[in-house]
C-alpha positions in Angstrom: 58.2 42.0 63.4 59.5 44.4 61.0 60.2 41.1 58.5 56.8 40.2 59.1 56.0 43.9 57.6 58.2 43.5 54.4 56.3 39.9 53.8 52.9 41.4 53.7 54.3 44.4 51.5 54.9 42.1 49.3 51.8 40.2 49.4 50.4 42.9 48.9 48.3 43.1 51.9 50.0 46.4 52.7 50.1 49.3 50.8 53.5 51.2 50.9 51.7 51.4 49.0 47.5 47.7 49.1 45.4 47.3 50.1 48.7 47.3 53.3 49.6 46.0 57.0 51.4 44.8 59.4 52.6 45.3 63.0 55.3 47.8 63.2 54.5 49.5 59.7 52.0 49.1 57.3 53.7 50.3 53.7 49.2 48.4 50.5 48.3 47.6 49.7 47.4 49.1 46.6 52.0 47.9 44.4 50.9 49.6 41.2 50.1 49.4 37.9 50.2 53.3 38.9 49.5 52.0 42.5 46.5 51.0 41.6 46.8 51.3 38.1 45.8 49.2 39.0 46.2 48.0 40.6 47.3 49.1 40.3 48.1 51.7 35.7 46.8 51.8 39.7 44.1 50.6 42.2 41.6 48.7 40.3 38.3 50.1 39.2 34.9 49.6 41.1 33.2 48.9 37.5 33.4 48.3 34.2 31.6 50.7 31.8 31.9 51.1 28.2 30.0 52.5 25.5 29.2 48.7 24.5 26.7 46.7 26.1 29.2 43.9 27.4 26.2 42.1 29.1 24.9 41.1 25.4 28.4 40.2 23.8 29.6 36.1 24.4 33.2 36.4 25.0 33.6 33.3 26.1 36.0 31.9 23.3 38.6 34.8 24.0 42.0 33.3 25.0 45.6 34.4 26.1 45.8 33.3 22.3 42.9 34.7 20.8 42.5 38.1 22.4 39.7 40.3 23.0 38.9 42.6 20.5 39.5 46.6 21.3 35.9 47.4 21.2 35.2 44.5 23.5 37.4 45.6 26.0 36.6 46.3 30.1 37.1 49.7 31.1 40.1 50.1 33.1 40.0 50.1 36.7 40.4 52.8 39.2 40.4 51.2 42.7 42.9 48.2 44.2 41.9 44.3 44.7 38.7 44.6 42.7 36.5 41.5 41.5 37.4 42.4 37.5 39.9 40.7 35.5 42.1 41.9 32.9 40.3 40.9 29.1 41.7 37.8 28.0 45.1 38.0 25.5 45.8 41.6 26.8 48.6 42.5 29.7 48.2 45.5 31.9 51.1 46.9 34.4 50.0 48.8 37.2 53.3 50.8 38.8 54.1 53.4 41.5 56.4 55.5 40.1 57.7 55.9 44.0 56.2 54.8 47.1 57.2 56.5 50.6 56.5 55.8 54.0 57.0 57.4 57.3 56.4 55.7 60.7 57.2 56.8 64.1 57.0 54.1 67.1 56.6 55.1 70.6 54.9 52.3 72.4 56.4 50.4 75.4 59.0 53.2 75.8 60.5 52.8 72.5 60.9 56.0 70.0 61.7 54.7 67.0 61.7 56.2 63.1 61.3 54.1 60.1 61.4 55.8 56.2 60.6 53.2 53.6 61.7 54.1 50.0 60.2 51.9 47.1 61.1 52.5 43.6 58.9 51.1 40.9 56.9 48.4 43.0 55.0 46.8 40.0 52.3 44.3 39.4 52.5 42.8 36.0 48.8 41.1 34.7 48.0 38.5 32.4 44.6 38.0 31.0 44.0 34.4 30.2 40.7 33.7 29.8 37.8 36.3 30.0 37.1 35.8 33.5 40.5 34.4 34.7 44.1 36.6 34.9 47.2 35.7 36.5 49.6 38.2 38.1 52.7 38.4 39.4 53.8 41.5 42.1 57.7 43.0 42.0 59.3 45.2 44.3 62.7 46.1 42.3 64.2 48.3 45.0 63.1 48.9 48.8 65.4 51.0 51.1 64.4 51.3 54.7 66.0 53.3 57.1 65.8 52.7 61.0 66.4 55.2 63.3 66.3 54.5 67.3 66.4 57.8 68.9 67.0 55.9 72.4 69.9 53.9 71.8 71.4 56.0 68.9 71.3 53.1 66.9 70.6 53.8 62.8 70.2 50.4 60.4 69.6 50.4 56.6 68.5 48.0 54.5 68.1 47.9 50.6 67.7 45.6 47.6 64.9 43.5 45.9 62.0 42.4 47.4 59.9 39.4 47.4 57.6 37.9 44.5 54.2 37.5 45.1 52.2 35.3 42.3 48.4 35.2 42.3 45.5 34.3 40.1 42.0 36.4 40.1 38.9 34.2 38.9 35.8 36.1 38.3 32.7 34.8 39.6 30.1 36.9 38.1 29.7 40.4 37.4 32.9 41.2 35.4 31.6 42.5 32.0 28.0 44.5 33.8 25.9 44.1 36.5 25.2 45.8 40.0 27.3 43.1 41.9 30.9 41.5 41.4 33.0 39.0 43.0 35.9 37.1 42.1 38.6 34.4 44.4 42.1 35.5 44.4 44.7 33.0 45.8 48.2 34.3 46.0 51.2 32.9 47.0 54.6 35.0 48.2 58.0 33.5 47.6 60.9 34.8 49.9 63.1 36.5 47.0 63.9 39.4 48.9 67.7 40.7 49.8 69.3 42.5 52.9 66.8 41.1 55.5 63.6 42.8 53.8 61.8 39.7 53.9 61.4 36.9 56.3 62.3 34.2 53.9 59.1 32.1 54.3 56.9 30.8 51.8 53.2 32.6 52.6 49.7 32.7 51.0 46.3 33.0 51.3 43.2 34.0 49.5 41.4 37.1 48.8 37.8 37.8 47.9 37.2 41.2 46.2 33.5 42.3 46.0 31.9 45.6 44.2 28.6 46.5 44.7 26.7 49.4 43.1 25.2 51.8 45.2 22.4 54.6 44.5 23.6 58.2 42.7 26.6 56.7 41.3 28.9 55.5 44.0 30.3 52.3 44.2 31.4 49.9 47.3 34.4 47.6 47.1 35.3 45.1 50.0 38.1 43.1 50.0 38.1 40.0 52.7 41.6 38.1 52.6 42.8 35.2 54.6 46.3 34.5 54.8 49.1 32.3 56.6 51.8 34.1 58.2 55.2 33.0 59.3 55.3 33.2 63.2 57.9 35.9 64.5 59.8 33.2 66.2 60.0 31.4 62.6 58.7 28.0 63.5 55.2 28.1 62.5 52.6 29.7 60.9 49.5 31.8 62.1 46.3 32.9 60.3 45.7 36.9 59.7 42.7 39.0 58.8 42.7 41.4 56.3 39.8 43.8 54.7 39.8 46.9 52.3 36.6 48.8 52.5 36.3 52.0 49.5 33.9 54.2 48.1 34.4 55.1 44.6 32.8 57.9 42.4 33.1 59.9 39.5 33.9 63.8 40.0 33.7 65.2 36.6 34.5 63.3 33.3 37.4 61.1 33.2 38.7 61.9 36.8 37.5 60.2 39.7 38.1 59.9 43.7 37.9 57.5 46.5 38.2 56.6 50.2 39.5 53.6 51.4 40.0 52.2 54.6 42.0 48.9 55.3 42.4 46.7 58.4 44.9 43.9 59.0 45.5 41.9 62.4 46.9 38.8 63.1 46.1 35.6 65.4 49.5 35.5 66.5 49.6 36.2 70.1 51.2 39.7 70.9 50.2 41.1 67.4 48.6 44.8 66.9 45.8 45.7 64.9 47.0 47.7 61.7 44.5 50.2 60.2 44.9 52.6 57.7 42.9 55.7 55.8 43.4 56.6 52.5 42.1 58.4 49.6 43.0 59.7 46.2 42.4 60.4 42.5 42.3 58.7 39.6 42.6 60.0 36.1 41.9 57.8 32.8 44.3 59.9 30.3 43.5 57.9 27.4 41.7 54.3 27.1 44.4 52.5 28.4 46.6 54.6 30.6 44.9 55.6 34.1 46.7 57.8 36.4 46.7 57.9 40.2 47.8 59.6 43.3 46.7 60.1 47.0 47.8 59.8 50.8 47.3 57.0 53.1 47.5 57.7 56.6 47.9 55.9 59.7 44.6 55.4 62.4 46.4 52.7 64.5 50.0 52.8 66.3 51.2 50.1 64.2 50.4 51.4 60.7 53.0 53.8 59.0 52.1 57.4 59.9 51.9 58.9 56.3 52.4 57.5 53.2 51.8 59.1 50.2 51.8 57.4 46.5 51.9 58.3 42.6 51.4 55.9 40.2 50.6 55.0 36.6 48.3 51.5 34.7 48.9 50.7 31.0 46.9 48.0 29.3 48.3 46.8 25.9 
């Protein structure tokens, strides 16, 4: 089932960091443009705040070739898989400096330990229209070491990962308001090396939502339906994932968040994957954001611990 895990990772469903999830280990969600700089530099922010009232500005004429002026840019996002898009004519890079996940599986009498390192998993985002951006998830280098303490066997896999392309269309709330919603279809292409993926084209739809709560809190939801290759390799099964997070400013440019992620496949025999992660985001400059945190597994199918450090940069 490990190939499915890496497929989920490359699709951004699991966070090896994503906003992530699979049966043997979930490594999220929330490829980075500093993990969330995002996404996410890391996980996308929960609200667009700026000194300019963007709700009173007509930004519909801005495109890839007619960039949005700097004074009219939305604030960089702090949390992963938000409904807000990158402004037209601008690009954003979200990357983890390094991602690490450790998992021990003792189900059904097994005793397997898996360590996963990911170097610079990155999301590239390009603002095409005021309410539309295009994104590409890259996994330049992944190394997975699996040790079976029952048989004494150890295996190592390494190389380039799968590519995931997605588009995000904001339906409302992009430039202000107490709620926001977007549609984000995605397709994963099997480009991974050394058995890190499942050699299958997979895809689905994410519906990011943000809701303003009292006392400066924001709630984010990111339900997702995907169609993944069966373990047998003979067909596809639907899978459902969701990310729920709470976000709040702490002081100045420093914010904190708490996030719960869940993933389950409708394939027979699949196990539920659940994780909790918490972290901090710091807006270093208007176009540079830093992110750090740790993801903890709350189900046996999830990785035990997954610290992350990332950054996001907007151009």
